N, CA, C and O atoms as a Tinker XYZ file with bonds, in Angstrom:
   316  protein
     1  N      0.718000   -1.057000    0.010000    73     2
     2  CA     0.034000    0.492000    0.302000    64     1     3
     3  C      0.890000    1.280000    0.065000    63     2     4     5
     4  O      0.775000    1.969000   -0.948000    81     3
     5  N      1.698000    1.388000    0.677000    73     3     6
     6  CA     3.335000    2.082000    0.558000    64     5     7
     7  C      3.525000    2.722000   -0.590000    63     6     8     9
     8  O      3.287000    3.887000   -0.906000    81     7
     9  N      4.229000    1.347000   -1.497000    73     7    10
    10  CA     4.259000    1.438000   -2.335000    64     9    11
    11  C      2.951000    2.268000   -3.406000    63    10    12    13
    12  O      3.150000    3.426000   -3.774000    81    11
    13  N      2.447000    1.976000   -3.566000    73    11    14
    14  CA     0.559000    3.051000   -3.963000    64    13    15
    15  C      0.774000    4.272000   -3.406000    63    14    16    17
    16  O      0.305000    5.192000   -4.077000    81    15
    17  N      0.970000    4.384000   -3.052000    73    15    18
    18  CA     1.158000    5.127000   -2.571000    64    17    19
    19  C      2.094000    6.687000   -2.943000    63    18    20    21
    20  O      1.691000    7.771000   -3.363000    81    19
    21  N      3.222000    6.293000   -2.640000    73    19    22
    22  CA     3.849000    6.889000   -2.960000    64    21    23
    23  C      4.126000    6.965000   -4.362000    63    22    24    25
    24  O      5.113000    7.665000   -4.589000    81    23
    25  N      3.458000    6.365000   -5.610000    73    23    26
    26  CA     3.986000    6.467000   -6.777000    64    25    27
    27  C      2.610000    6.955000   -7.028000    63    26    28    29
    28  O      2.090000    6.632000   -8.096000    81    27
    29  N      2.060000    7.566000   -6.330000    73    27    30
    30  CA     0.708000    8.152000   -6.848000    64    29    31
    31  C      1.086000    9.799000   -6.022000    63    30    32    33
    32  O      0.719000   10.942000   -6.294000    81    31
    33  N      1.537000    9.518000   -5.473000    73    31    34
    34  CA     2.739000   11.516000   -4.705000    64    33    35
    35  C      3.035000   11.245000   -6.545000    63    34    36    37
    36  O      2.354000   11.891000   -7.342000    81    35
    37  N      3.831000   10.496000   -6.921000    73    35    38
    38  CA     5.143000   11.195000   -7.640000    64    37    39
    39  C      4.162000   11.848000   -9.089000    63    38    40    41
    40  O      4.273000   12.881000   -9.749000    81    39
    41  N      3.105000   10.555000   -9.166000    73    39    42
    42  CA     2.012000   11.250000  -10.400000    64    41    43
    43  C      1.394000   13.238000  -10.113000    63    42    44    45
    44  O      1.310000   14.394000  -10.529000    81    43
    45  N      1.183000   12.391000   -9.230000    73    43    46
    46  CA     0.977000   14.424000   -8.721000    64    45    47
    47  C      1.778000   14.535000   -8.611000    63    46    48    49
    48  O      1.877000   13.960000   -9.695000    81    47
    49  N      3.027000   14.797000   -8.270000    73    47    50
    50  CA     4.044000   16.105000   -8.032000    64    49    51
    51  C      4.474000   16.128000   -9.942000    63    50    52    53
    52  O      4.594000   16.967000  -10.834000    81    51
    53  N      4.548000   15.072000   -9.821000    73    51    54
    54  CA     4.498000   15.525000  -11.659000    64    53    55
    55  C      3.493000   15.995000  -12.871000    63    54    56    57
    56  O      3.553000   16.383000  -14.038000    81    55
    57  N      3.136000   15.889000  -12.492000    73    55    58
    58  CA     0.741000   16.295000  -13.175000    64    57    59
    59  C      1.639000   18.141000  -12.468000    63    58    60    61
    60  O      2.661000   18.546000  -13.022000    81    59
    61  N      1.088000   18.825000  -11.446000    73    59    62
    62  CA     1.820000   19.566000  -10.968000    64    61    63
    63  C      2.462000   20.160000  -11.638000    63    62    64    65
    64  O      1.932000   21.125000  -12.189000    81    63
    65  N      4.187000   19.808000  -11.962000    73    63    66
    66  CA     4.975000   19.829000  -12.486000    64    65    67
    67  C      5.100000   20.738000  -14.001000    63    66    68    69
    68  O      5.532000   21.802000  -14.445000    81    67
    69  N      4.728000   20.079000  -14.220000    73    67    70
    70  CA     3.690000   20.333000  -16.393000    64    69    71
    71  C      2.769000   21.627000  -15.648000    63    70    72    73
    72  O      2.929000   22.844000  -15.748000    81    71
    73  N      1.932000   20.977000  -15.008000    73    71    74
    74  CA     0.879000   22.441000  -15.479000    64    73    75
    75  C      2.361000   24.071000  -14.798000    63    74    76    77
    76  O      2.603000   25.076000  -15.467000    81    75
    77  N      2.773000   23.860000  -13.909000    73    75    78
    78  CA     3.370000   25.182000  -13.705000    64    77    79
    79  C      4.064000   25.769000  -14.818000    63    78    80    81
    80  O      4.044000   26.939000  -15.199000    81    79
    81  N      4.847000   24.514000  -15.405000    73    79    82
    82  CA     5.598000   25.149000  -16.769000    64    81    83
    83  C      5.312000   25.637000  -17.468000    63    82    84    85
    84  O      5.799000   26.674000  -17.920000    81    83
    85  N      3.452000   24.434000  -18.169000    73    83    86
    86  CA     3.052000   25.037000  -19.437000    64    85    87
    87  C      1.980000   26.444000  -19.045000    63    86    88    89
    88  O      1.143000   26.959000  -19.786000    81    87
    89  N      2.372000   26.852000  -17.529000    73    87    90
    90  CA     1.099000   28.207000  -17.391000    64    89    91
    91  C      2.809000   29.447000  -16.815000    63    90    92    93
    92  O      2.680000   30.671000  -16.841000    81    91
    93  N      3.677000   29.024000  -16.536000    73    91    94
    94  CA     5.066000   29.786000  -16.894000    64    93    95
    95  C      5.050000   29.840000  -18.457000    63    94    96    97
    96  O      5.137000   31.058000  -18.616000    81    95
    97  N      4.996000   29.319000  -19.671000    73    95    98
    98  CA     5.672000   29.388000  -20.734000    64    97    99
    99  C      4.260000   29.995000  -21.397000    63    98   100   101
   100  O      4.254000   30.249000  -22.601000    81    99
   101  N      3.259000   30.185000  -20.719000    73    99   102
   102  CA     1.831000   30.299000  -21.008000    64   101   103
   103  C      2.447000   32.037000  -20.951000    63   102   104   105
   104  O      2.996000   32.620000  -21.886000    81   103
   105  N      2.240000   32.441000  -19.961000    73   103   106
   106  CA     2.377000   33.760000  -20.124000    64   105   107
   107  C      3.238000   34.296000  -20.172000    63   106   108   109
   108  O      3.113000   35.480000  -19.860000    81   107
   109  N      4.554000   33.851000  -20.550000    73   107   110
   110  CA     5.864000   34.397000  -20.959000    64   109   111
   111  C      5.811000   35.096000  -22.157000    63   110   112   113
   112  O      6.365000   36.161000  -22.429000    81   111
   113  N      4.546000   33.872000  -23.375000    73   111   114
   114  CA     4.219000   34.056000  -24.181000    64   113   115
   115  C      3.319000   35.644000  -24.065000    63   114   116   117
   116  O      3.587000   36.743000  -24.551000    81   115
   117  N      2.451000   35.295000  -23.413000    73   115   118
   118  CA     1.599000   37.420000  -23.477000    64   117   119
   119  C      2.224000   37.612000  -23.345000    63   118   120   121
   120  O      1.838000   38.731000  -23.008000    81   119
   121  N      3.284000   37.674000  -23.209000    73   119   122
   122  CA     5.144000   39.270000  -22.222000    64   121   123
   123  C      4.959000   39.422000  -24.006000    63   122   124   125
   124  O      4.581000   40.420000  -24.620000    81   123
   125  N      5.334000   38.170000  -24.525000    73   123   126
   126  CA     6.633000   38.418000  -25.881000    64   125   127
   127  C      5.399000   39.009000  -26.632000    63   126   128   129
   128  O      5.602000   39.939000  -27.412000    81   127
   129  N      4.163000   38.544000  -26.455000    73   127   130
   130  CA     3.206000   39.309000  -27.557000    64   129   131
   131  C      2.729000   40.407000  -26.514000    63   130   132   133
   132  O      2.285000   41.020000  -27.484000    81   131
   133  N      2.448000   41.120000  -25.582000    73   131   134
   134  CA     2.084000   42.507000  -25.693000    64   133   135
   135  C      3.689000   43.368000  -25.454000    63   134   136   137
   136  O      3.696000   44.595000  -25.361000    81   135
   137  N      4.867000   42.630000  -25.382000    73   135   138
   138  CA     5.928000   43.401000  -26.129000    64   137   139
   139  C      6.019000   44.323000  -27.237000    63   138   140   141
   140  O      6.339000   45.511000  -27.282000    81   139
   141  N      5.476000   43.067000  -28.576000    73   139   142
   142  CA     5.477000   43.305000  -29.960000    64   141   143
   143  C      5.309000   44.694000  -30.216000    63   142   144   145
   144  O      5.999000   45.674000  -30.496000    81   143
   145  N      4.139000   44.399000  -30.013000    73   143   146
   146  CA     2.511000   45.200000  -29.578000    64   145   147
   147  C      2.963000   46.732000  -29.268000    63   146   148   149
   148  O      3.195000   47.601000  -30.109000    81   147
   149  N      3.002000   46.800000  -28.432000    73   147   150
   150  CA     3.169000   47.960000  -27.864000    64   149   151
   151  C      3.872000   48.867000  -28.562000    63   150   152   153
   152  O      3.691000   50.051000  -28.845000    81   151
   153  N      5.234000   47.578000  -28.920000    73   151   154
   154  CA     6.220000   48.546000  -29.396000    64   153   155
   155  C      5.955000   48.655000  -30.995000    63   154   156   157
   156  O      6.665000   49.464000  -31.593000    81   155
   157  N      5.053000   47.957000  -31.706000    73   155   158
   158  CA     4.361000   48.358000  -33.421000    64   157   159
   159  C      3.067000   49.739000  -33.830000    63   158   160   161
   160  O      1.973000   50.258000  -33.607000    81   159
   161  N      3.681000   49.724000  -34.197000    73   159   162
   162  CA     2.066000   51.358000  -34.946000    64   161   163
   163  C      1.230000   50.327000  -35.064000    63   162   164   165
   164  O      1.677000   49.192000  -35.231000    81   163
   165  N     -0.714000   50.695000  -34.962000    73   163   166
   166  CA    -0.439000   52.017000  -34.652000    64   165   167
   167  C     -0.448000   51.753000  -32.550000    63   166   168   169
   168  O     -0.268000   52.663000  -31.740000    81   167
   169  N     -0.704000   50.309000  -32.219000    73   167   170
   170  CA    -0.360000   50.254000  -31.055000    64   169   171
   171  C     -0.085000   51.041000  -30.237000    63   170   172   173
   172  O     -0.910000   51.546000  -29.475000    81   171
   173  N      1.463000   51.353000  -30.254000    73   171   174
   174  CA     2.665000   51.898000  -29.669000    64   173   175
   175  C      1.887000   53.252000  -29.012000    63   174   176   177
   176  O      1.994000   53.739000  -27.886000    81   175
   177  N      0.872000   53.757000  -30.436000    73   175   178
   178  CA     0.114000   55.628000  -30.017000    64   177   179
   179  C     -0.461000   54.845000  -28.748000    63   178   180   181
   180  O     -0.415000   55.491000  -27.701000    81   179
   181  N     -1.078000   53.353000  -28.662000    73   179   182
   182  CA    -2.025000   53.784000  -28.087000    64   181   183
   183  C     -1.285000   53.469000  -26.833000    63   182   184   185
   184  O     -1.782000   53.962000  -25.820000    81   183
   185  N      0.076000   52.571000  -26.634000    73   183   186
   186  CA     0.998000   52.328000  -25.595000    64   185   187
   187  C      1.329000   53.459000  -25.319000    63   186   188   189
   188  O      1.777000   53.537000  -24.175000    81   187
   189  N      1.299000   54.832000  -26.129000    73   187   190
   190  CA     2.107000   55.304000  -25.028000    64   189   191
   191  C      1.180000   56.824000  -24.619000    63   190   192   193
   192  O      1.590000   57.818000  -24.019000    81   191
   193  N     -0.418000   56.498000  -25.293000    73   191   194
   194  CA    -1.413000   56.887000  -24.284000    64   193   195
   195  C     -2.013000   56.658000  -23.173000    63   194   196   197
   196  O     -2.630000   57.443000  -22.453000    81   195
   197  N     -1.811000   55.554000  -23.053000    73   195   198
   198  CA    -2.278000   55.093000  -21.327000    64   197   199
   199  C     -1.251000   54.261000  -20.783000    63   198   200   201
   200  O     -1.517000   53.464000  -19.883000    81   199
   201  N     -0.057000   54.384000  -21.271000    73   199   202
   202  CA     1.404000   54.331000  -19.803000    64   201   203
   203  C      1.207000   53.252000  -19.671000    63   202   204   205
   204  O      0.986000   52.787000  -18.553000    81   203
   205  N      1.228000   52.340000  -21.027000    73   203   206
   206  CA     1.218000   51.046000  -21.576000    64   205   207
   207  C      3.954000   50.663000  -21.407000    63   206   208   209
   208  O      4.913000   51.268000  -21.884000    81   207
   209  N      3.825000   49.593000  -20.624000    73   207   210
   210  CA     5.119000   49.331000  -20.386000    64   209   211
   211  C      5.410000   48.241000  -20.528000    63   210   212   213
   212  O      4.881000   47.285000  -19.960000    81   211
   213  N      6.418000   48.203000  -21.414000    73   211   214
   214  CA     6.452000   46.279000  -21.426000    64   213   215
   215  C      6.694000   45.242000  -20.434000    63   214   216   217
   216  O      6.268000   45.861000  -19.459000    81   215
   217  N      7.061000   44.129000  -19.969000    73   215   218
   218  CA     6.665000   43.348000  -18.774000    64   217   219
   219  C      7.923000   42.720000  -18.671000    63   218   220   221
   220  O      8.614000   42.743000  -19.690000    81   219
   221  N      8.310000   42.245000  -17.815000    73   219   222
   222  CA     9.266000   40.995000  -18.229000    64   221   223
   223  C      8.963000   39.507000  -18.290000    63   222   224   225
   224  O      7.778000   39.179000  -18.228000    81   223
   225  N      9.505000   38.962000  -18.356000    73   223   226
   226  CA     9.592000   37.339000  -18.643000    64   225   227
   227  C     10.125000   36.958000  -17.044000    63   226   228   229
   228  O     10.944000   37.354000  -16.215000    81   227
   229  N      8.895000   35.734000  -17.242000    73   227   230
   230  CA     8.863000   35.497000  -15.761000    64   229   231
   231  C      9.443000   34.258000  -15.303000    63   230   232   233
   232  O      8.774000   33.299000  -14.916000    81   231
   233  N     10.692000   34.297000  -15.355000    73   231   234
   234  CA    11.683000   32.862000  -14.925000    64   233   235
   235  C     12.254000   32.658000  -13.728000    63   234   236   237
   236  O     12.441000   33.737000  -13.166000    81   235
   237  N     12.718000   31.460000  -12.909000    73   235   238
   238  CA    13.121000   31.655000  -11.656000    64   237   239
   239  C     14.864000   31.234000  -11.671000    63   238   240   241
   240  O     15.416000   30.905000  -12.721000    81   239
   241  N     15.478000   31.295000  -10.562000    73   239   242
   242  CA    16.653000   31.185000  -10.453000    64   241   243
   243  C     17.022000   29.402000  -10.353000    63   242   244   245
   244  O     16.212000   28.597000   -9.895000    81   243
   245  N     18.261000   29.055000  -10.828000    73   243   246
   246  CA    18.955000   28.298000  -11.793000    64   245   247
   247  C     18.723000   26.971000   -9.738000    63   246   248   249
   248  O     18.865000   25.749000   -9.695000    81   247
   249  N     18.487000   27.599000   -8.910000    73   247   250
   250  CA    18.539000   26.628000   -7.547000    64   249   251
   251  C     16.995000   26.553000   -7.357000    63   250   252   253
   252  O     16.885000   25.371000   -7.680000    81   251
   253  N     15.774000   26.924000   -7.084000    73   251   254
   254  CA    15.212000   27.072000   -7.414000    64   253   255
   255  C     14.974000   25.834000   -7.922000    63   254   256   257
   256  O     14.978000   25.021000   -6.998000    81   255
   257  N     14.740000   25.255000   -9.119000    73   255   258
   258  CA    14.535000   24.414000   -9.951000    64   257   259
   259  C     15.307000   22.950000  -10.366000    63   258   260   261
   260  O     15.393000   22.292000  -11.403000    81   259
   261  N     15.907000   22.786000   -8.737000    73   259   262
   262  CA    15.639000   21.867000   -8.421000    64   261   263
   263  C     15.057000   20.271000   -7.994000    63   262   264   265
   264  O     13.865000   20.361000   -7.700000    81   263
   265  N     15.283000   19.643000   -7.944000    73   263   266
   266  CA    14.100000   18.786000   -7.144000    64   265   267
   267  C     13.009000   18.740000   -6.142000    63   266   268   269
   268  O     13.408000   19.069000   -5.025000    81   267
   269  N     11.590000   18.393000   -6.210000    73   267   270
   270  CA    11.102000   18.635000   -5.434000    64   269   271
   271  C     11.437000   17.795000   -3.491000    63   270   272   273
   272  O     10.799000   16.801000   -3.145000    81   271
   273  N     12.026000   18.170000   -2.965000    73   271   274
   274  CA    11.998000   17.609000   -1.585000    64   273   275
   275  C     10.464000   17.394000   -0.954000    63   274   276   277
   276  O      9.599000   18.264000   -0.854000    81   275
   277  N     10.377000   16.086000   -0.584000    73   275   278
   278  CA     9.136000   15.641000    0.326000    64   277   279
   279  C      9.806000   14.929000    1.312000    63   278   280   281
   280  O     10.757000   14.190000    1.061000    81   279
   281  N      9.228000   15.171000    2.729000    73   279   282
   282  CA     9.588000   14.522000    4.264000    64   281   283
   283  C      8.304000   13.823000    4.072000    63   282   284   285
   284  O      7.282000   14.300000    3.577000    81   283
   285  N      8.478000   12.679000    4.508000    73   283   286
   286  CA     7.260000   11.435000    4.847000    64   285   287
   287  C      7.506000   11.540000    5.873000    63   286   288   289
   288  O      6.498000   11.722000    6.557000    81   287
   289  N      8.558000   11.519000    6.505000    73   287   290
   290  CA     8.978000   11.219000    8.413000    64   289   291
   291  C      8.577000    9.557000    8.388000    63   290   292   293
   292  O      8.312000    8.647000    7.602000    81   291
   293  N      8.684000    9.757000    9.375000    73   291   294
   294  CA     8.399000    8.394000    9.977000    64   293   295
   295  C      6.530000    8.033000   10.919000    63   294   296   297
   296  O      6.155000    7.182000   11.725000    81   295
   297  N      5.643000    9.571000   10.009000    73   295   298
   298  CA     4.907000    8.396000   11.026000    64   297   299
   299  C      3.596000    8.274000   10.197000    63   298   300   301
   300  O      2.983000    8.965000    9.383000    81   299
   301  N      3.434000    6.788000   10.931000    73   299   302
   302  CA     2.063000    5.818000   10.848000    64   301   303
   303  C      0.642000    6.002000   10.734000    63   302   304   305
   304  O      0.138000    5.944000   11.855000    81   303
   305  N      0.303000    6.082000   10.372000    73   303   306
   306  CA    -1.811000    6.271000   10.380000    64   305   307
   307  C     -1.738000    4.894000   10.474000    63   306   308   309
   308  O     -1.534000    4.209000    9.473000    81   307
   309  N     -1.862000    4.486000   11.424000    73   307   310
   310  CA    -3.374000    2.293000   11.500000    64   309   311
   311  C     -5.087000    2.968000   12.077000    63   310   312   313
   312  O     -5.280000    3.849000   12.915000    81   311
   313  N     -6.040000    2.242000   11.339000    73   311   314
   314  CA    -6.935000    1.949000   11.807000    64   313   315
   315  C     -7.457000    2.057000   12.927000    63   314   316
   316  O     -8.567000    1.572000   13.141000    81   315
């Protein structure tokens, strides 16, 4: 049972990491589109009028990209 629970946890973590990677990619694509549009005429005129500014891409430090540490501890639950 513990092995099955661990595999389920591992699958959940993998799925979560994939969702985060997709969201980061989507965000950065939207930032790229915004930055391109506010520099292209006629959008640049509107961007200047409404004080739109370039945005930075989302990026994390390499140290934060490491594997996730999960502490399962030594606690057990008994029915």
